C-alpha positions in Angstrom: 12.3 92.7 68.7 10.4 94.7 71.6 7.8 96.0 68.6 7.5 93.0 67.3 6.2 91.2 70.5 4.8 94.4 72.3 0.9 93.7 71.2 1.7 90.3 73.7 0.7 91.7 77.0 0.8 88.1 78.9 3.6 85.7 78.6 2.8 82.7 76.8 4.5 79.3 78.8 6.2 77.5 76.5 7.3 73.4 77.2 10.9 72.8 75.7 12.0 69.5 76.0 15.2 68.0 74.5 16.0 65.0 73.1 19.1 65.2 74.7 20.8 66.0 78.3 24.0 64.0 78.8 25.5 65.4 75.7 26.7 69.3 74.8 26.2 68.9 70.8 25.6 71.8 68.5 21.9 71.2 68.5 21.5 70.9 71.9 23.9 74.3 71.9 21.4 76.1 69.9 18.5 74.8 72.1 20.3 76.3 75.2 20.9 79.8 73.6 17.4 80.2 72.4 15.6 79.1 76.1 18.2 82.0 77.4 17.2 84.6 75.3 13.5 84.2 75.2 11.3 87.7 74.4 9.1 89.3 77.0 6.3 87.2 75.1 7.8 83.8 76.6 7.9 82.2 79.9 9.6 79.1 79.4 10.1 75.8 81.1 12.7 73.3 79.9 12.3 69.4 80.4 15.5 67.7 79.9 15.2 63.6 80.2 18.2 63.3 82.0 20.7 65.2 84.5 24.0 65.8 82.3 25.7 68.5 80.5 23.1 70.6 79.5 21.2 70.6 82.8 24.6 71.8 84.1 24.4 74.9 81.8 21.1 75.8 82.5 22.1 76.0 86.6 23.5 79.4 86.3 20.2 80.7 84.8 17.0 81.6 85.9 15.4 78.7 83.4 13.0 76.3 85.2 14.4 73.1 84.4 12.9 69.8 85.3 13.6 66.1 84.3 10.9 63.2 82.8 12.7 60.5 81.0 12.1 60.1 77.2 12.4 55.9 77.1 13.3 55.0 73.3 10.2 53.9 71.5 10.3 50.0 72.0 7.5 47.5 72.4 9.2 46.2 75.4 9.4 50.2 76.9 5.1 51.2 76.3 5.0 51.0 80.0 7.8 53.4 81.0 6.8 55.7 77.4 3.0 55.9 79.0 4.5 57.3 81.6 6.6 59.6 80.9 3.3 61.1 78.2 1.2 61.5 81.6 4.2 63.1 83.4 4.0 65.7 80.5 0.1 65.6 80.3 0.0 66.6 84.3 3.1 69.5 83.6 1.0 71.0 80.7 -2.2 71.2 82.8 -0.6 72.4 85.8 1.7 74.6 83.9 -1.2 76.1 81.5 1.5 75.1 78.7 0.8 77.3 75.3 2.8 75.7 73.1 5.4 72.6 73.1 9.0 73.0 71.6 10.4 69.6 70.6 14.4 69.8 70.4 14.7 66.5 68.4 12.7 63.6 67.0 12.0 62.1 70.4 11.0 65.1 72.6 8.5 66.1 69.2 6.9 62.2 69.5 6.3 62.6 73.4 5.4 66.5 73.1 3.0 66.0 70.3 1.2 63.0 71.9 0.7 65.3 74.9 -0.3 68.0 72.8 -2.8 65.8 70.9 -4.6 65.1 73.9 -4.7 68.4 75.3 -5.0 70.1 72.2 -1.8 72.2 72.7 -0.1 73.1 69.5 4.0 71.5 68.9 6.6 72.9 67.1 9.0 70.5 66.3 13.0 71.0 65.4 15.0 68.9 63.6 18.5 69.1 63.0 19.3 66.0 61.8 19.1 65.0 57.6 18.1 61.3 57.8 15.0 60.4 57.3 13.3 58.2 60.1 11.1 55.6 58.2 9.2 55.1 61.3 8.9 58.4 63.4 8.7 60.9 60.4 5.0 59.9 59.6 3.6 60.1 63.1 5.4 63.1 64.7 4.4 65.2 61.0 0.9 64.2 61.8 1.5 65.7 65.2 3.0 69.0 64.7 2.1 72.1 63.6 5.1 73.3 62.2 8.5 72.0 61.7 11.9 73.6 62.0 14.8 73.0 59.9 18.5 74.1 60.4 19.2 73.7 57.1 17.6 73.5 53.6 19.5 70.1 53.2 17.6 69.1 56.6 14.1 70.1 54.8 14.8 67.8 52.2 14.2 64.9 54.3 10.3 65.7 54.1 8.1 64.6 50.8 6.7 67.6 48.9 3.2 67.4 50.8 4.8 68.5 53.9 6.8 71.1 52.9 3.8 73.6 53.9 4.7 72.6 57.5 8.5 73.1 56.9 10.3 76.5 57.7 14.2 76.5 57.7 16.0 78.4 60.4 19.5 78.2 60.4 21.4 77.9 64.0 22.8 81.3 65.4 26.0 82.0 67.3 26.5 84.9 69.7 28.7 86.5 67.7 30.5 89.0 70.0 31.6 86.3 72.7 33.9 84.7 69.4 35.2 88.1 69.1 36.6 88.5 72.5 40.6 87.4 72.2 41.7 84.6 74.8 45.1 82.5 75.1 45.5 79.2 75.0 46.2 78.1 78.8 49.8 77.8 79.6 48.7 74.2 80.7 48.9 73.0 77.0 52.3 72.6 75.4 51.3 75.1 72.2 54.0 76.8 70.2 53.1 80.2 68.5 55.1 78.9 65.2 52.9 75.8 64.7 50.4 76.3 61.9 47.7 74.9 63.4 45.1 72.6 61.5 41.6 72.4 64.0 38.9 69.9 64.4 36.2 70.4 66.7 34.0 67.9 66.8 32.7 64.4 69.0 34.6 61.8 67.7 32.1 59.6 66.3 32.5 57.7 63.1 30.5 59.9 60.9 32.7 62.9 61.8 35.4 60.8 59.7 38.4 61.8 61.8 39.6 58.5 59.8 39.8 60.5 56.3 41.4 63.4 58.4 44.0 61.4 59.9 45.1 60.5 56.4 44.5 63.8 54.9 47.3 65.1 57.5 49.8 62.4 56.5 49.8 63.6 53.4 49.7 67.5 54.2 52.2 67.1 56.9 55.1 65.9 55.1 55.4 69.1 53.3 55.9 71.6 56.2 57.3 70.3 59.6 55.5 73.2 61.4 52.0 72.3 60.6 50.3 69.9 63.4 47.0 68.8 63.6 44.5 69.5 67.1 41.4 67.7 67.4 38.9 68.9 69.9 35.8 66.8 71.5 35.0 64.0 73.6 34.7 60.4 72.5 31.5 59.1 71.7 30.3 57.0 74.5 27.7 55.0 71.9 31.0 54.6 70.0 34.2 53.7 72.2 35.4 51.7 70.0 35.8 54.2 67.5 38.3 56.6 69.9 40.4 53.4 70.6 40.3 53.0 66.9 41.8 56.4 66.6 44.3 56.4 69.3 45.8 53.3 67.8 46.3 55.0 63.9 47.2 58.2 65.4 50.1 55.7 67.2 51.3 54.5 64.6 51.6 57.3 62.2 54.9 58.8 61.1 53.7 62.1 62.4 52.3 61.2 66.0 54.4 63.7 67.8 52.2 66.3 65.2 48.5 65.0 66.0 47.3 66.4 69.0 44.2 65.1 71.0 42.9 67.4 73.6 39.4 66.0 74.1 36.7 68.1 75.8 37.7 71.4 75.8 35.1 74.1 77.7 36.0 77.5 75.8 37.1 76.7 71.9 37.5 80.3 71.0 41.8 80.7 71.5 41.9 77.6 69.3 39.9 79.4 66.6 42.2 82.3 67.1 45.3 81.0 67.1 44.6 78.2 64.3 45.4 78.4 60.8 42.5 76.3 59.2 39.6 74.3 60.1 38.3 70.5 58.8 35.3 69.8 58.9 35.0 66.1 57.4 31.8 65.1 58.5 29.4 62.9 56.2 25.9 64.4 55.2 26.0 67.3 58.4 22.7 68.9 58.8 24.1 72.1 59.7 27.6 72.8 60.7 27.5 75.2 63.9 31.8 74.7 64.2 32.0 76.3 61.0 30.0 79.4 61.7 32.1 79.7 65.1 35.1 79.4 63.3 34.2 81.9 60.7 33.1 84.4 63.2 36.7 83.9 64.4 37.8 84.4 61.1 39.2 81.6 60.7 38.6 79.9 57.1 37.4 76.4 56.6 37.9 73.2 54.6 34.9 71.0 54.8 33.2 68.1 52.8 30.6 69.1 50.5 27.4 67.9 51.4 24.7 68.2 53.9 24.0 72.3 54.9 27.6 72.6 54.7 27.2 75.2 51.1 24.6 76.9 52.7 27.5 78.4 55.1 30.9 77.8 53.6 30.6 79.3 50.1 33.7 77.8 47.9 36.5 80.1 47.3 35.0 82.5 49.3 35.2 81.8 52.8 36.3 78.4 52.6 37.1 75.0 50.3 34.6 72.7 49.6 35.3 68.7 48.9 34.0 65.3 48.4 33.4 63.5 51.6 35.5 60.8 52.3 38.0 62.0 49.9 41.3 62.3 51.8 43.5 63.2 49.1 41.0 65.8 47.7 41.2 66.9 51.8 45.2 67.1 51.6 45.2 69.2 48.7 43.2 72.0 49.7 44.7 72.2 52.4 48.2 72.2 51.0 46.6 75.1 48.6 45.9 77.1 51.8 49.1 76.4 53.8 51.0 77.5 50.9 49.1 80.6 49.8 49.0 83.2 52.9 47.1 86.0 50.1 44.4 83.7 49.7 44.0 83.0 53.6 43.5 86.4 54.4 40.8 86.7 51.4 39.0 84.1 52.8 39.5 85.0 56.5 38.0 88.4 56.1 35.1 87.0 54.0 34.4 84.5 57.0 34.0 87.4 59.3 31.6 89.2 57.4 29.6 85.5 56.2 29.6 84.6 60.2 27.3 87.8 60.5 24.4 86.5 58.9 24.3 83.8 61.6 24.2 85.7 64.6 21.9 84.4 67.9 19.5 87.3 68.0 18.4 86.9 64.3 18.0 83.0 65.2 15.7 83.6 68.4 14.0 86.5 66.2 12.9 83.9 63.4 12.0 81.3 65.9 9.8 84.0 67.9 8.0 84.3 64.4 7.1 81.0 64.0 6.0 80.6 67.8 4.1 83.7 67.1 2.5 82.5 64.2 1.4 79.0 65.6 -0.2 80.8 68.7 -2.2 83.0 66.8 -3.6 79.8 65.0 -4.1 78.6 67.8 -6.3 81.8 69.1 -8.4 81.4 65.8 -9.1 77.9 66.0 -10.5 78.4 69.5 
């Protein structure tokens, strides 16, 4: 990377704004990984809307982090929205910002308004495949380049906008996931269990309900099969967590369904599991798929969103129809009953994960930033 960047003798000041700080999903982890691995040509300043899990991760780094609330875009929040734009304008002027990077729609909107007023280019990182009928056209007009985390997310934009769109898949630290880690003794884990693993925030669109139905179908054939669900409840949907807990209590296999909540280090569970489930609706990327594959864990995931760009059917795992518990159960029974098939998928999964390294991701993002900065210099 140093060969590509060596002609830049002065670091460019980058303002990186994130939509969220109180949760730590795949988009926030990718934002953190990118900001904490900047090339020598970047001098990043991170702006978060509040304190929270993402801000806590930055505490152990040398990255400068500031806080500016980014209120929802509603008519009754216009005064607070104007305050946010003014604060971003001051930050850009005081820190001589050369480029604004918006991680999410709201971050890109606020950063884009400031960028237009100060003639600073905006790069919008779009991580959601569903269109926003109100904001998409506005942010597209404000931005110089759009980064989509998958081709499925890129299809959110009409043809006239595609010239602005670049697909850059998320990356992970492959070496970190390769380190062997034991499951802590505080968990009552039996090595004889066959673990089906779910790693996902407990939101409705992650479809844990479908997973529970599929487990009840598959569990009857093998008393050693257990379902382990890792992930915190979604603060926006507290009732969904309660509904799933009640559903679990009523299940004939309740003793084999384990809700572990949020876990800081998921590596030991990837390394001990038999397979991973991802039952989401229209998953825009699916970071957990790459994490599992890097750990040599075969996966069963829904055939939608960006998932087929990561997992190739019958090669790293199996793809099933969204919302179809019976198809998920059938795929699970096949994988559990055929050890040679699982081993072949596992080897292929580890090889496939190499295509999603954090180094490759940072290099691709760096090239996009450099292109935008060169275009800005040419215009000036």
